[in-house]
C-alpha positions in Angstrom: -0.2 0.0 0.1 1.3 3.3 -0.8 2.0 6.2 2.4 -0.3 8.7 0.9 1.4 11.3 3.8 3.9 12.4 1.3 3.6 15.1 -1.6 5.2 14.1 -4.7 6.4 17.5 -6.6 6.3 17.3 -10.6 9.3 18.7 -12.7 8.5 20.5 -16.3 12.2 20.0 -16.9 12.5 23.3 -18.3 15.5 24.6 -16.8 17.8 27.7 -17.5 19.7 25.9 -20.7 16.5 24.1 -21.8 15.1 27.2 -22.7 17.9 28.7 -23.5 18.4 25.7 -26.2 14.8 26.1 -27.3 14.8 29.9 -27.8 18.1 29.7 -29.6 16.5 27.1 -32.1 13.5 28.9 -32.5 15.4 32.3 -33.2 17.5 30.9 -35.8 14.1 28.8 -37.1 12.8 31.7 -38.1 15.8 33.7 -39.5 16.1 30.8 -41.8 12.3 31.1 -43.1 13.3 35.2 -43.6 11.0 36.7 -40.2 12.4 38.9 -38.1 13.2 36.8 -34.8 12.8 39.2 -32.2 9.7 40.9 -34.1 8.2 37.1 -33.8 9.1 36.1 -30.4 8.1 39.3 -29.0 4.6 39.1 -30.8 4.3 35.4 -29.3 5.0 36.6 -25.6 2.5 39.4 -25.5 -0.2 37.0 -27.1 0.9 33.8 -26.8 -0.7 33.0 -30.3 1.6 30.4 -31.3 1.4 31.3 -34.5 3.4 33.8 -34.4 6.5 31.3 -34.5 7.2 29.5 -37.6 6.6 25.3 -37.8 10.0 25.1 -39.6 12.2 22.7 -37.4 9.6 22.0 -34.7 9.8 25.7 -33.4 6.4 26.0 -32.7 5.7 22.7 -31.0 9.2 23.9 -29.0 8.3 27.0 -27.8 4.9 26.0 -26.6 6.8 23.6 -23.9 7.9 26.5 -22.3 5.8 28.5 -19.7 5.9 32.1 -20.9 5.9 33.5 -17.6 8.8 31.6 -16.8 10.4 32.5 -20.2 9.6 36.3 -19.8 11.4 35.8 -16.2 14.2 34.4 -17.7 14.9 37.6 -20.5 13.8 40.1 -17.6 16.8 38.2 -15.5 19.4 37.9 -18.3 18.8 41.4 -19.5 19.4 42.8 -15.8 22.1 40.3 -15.3 20.5 39.3 -11.8 21.1 35.5 -11.7 19.9 35.1 -8.3 16.5 35.9 -9.9 15.9 32.7 -11.3 18.5 30.6 -8.9 16.9 27.4 -7.6 14.2 27.1 -10.4 
């Protein structure tokens, strides 16, 4: 019989490295297809509409694996150079 007195934790597995890799591959897919990657990624972040991201190279499905709030948090922390903001995630 299982011990039901403890709480299990679930981790989606999107750490800093994975977010960086996904965002880099999405950026490259958009660039290859002739889009302005910054404009398209900003459009996606603002609206959460995946059609801003090309299907090329599975970029659309890849970016949808990242929680948008987590992505925005990582981008702001990286821009400001604040390594403590996302430490421990």
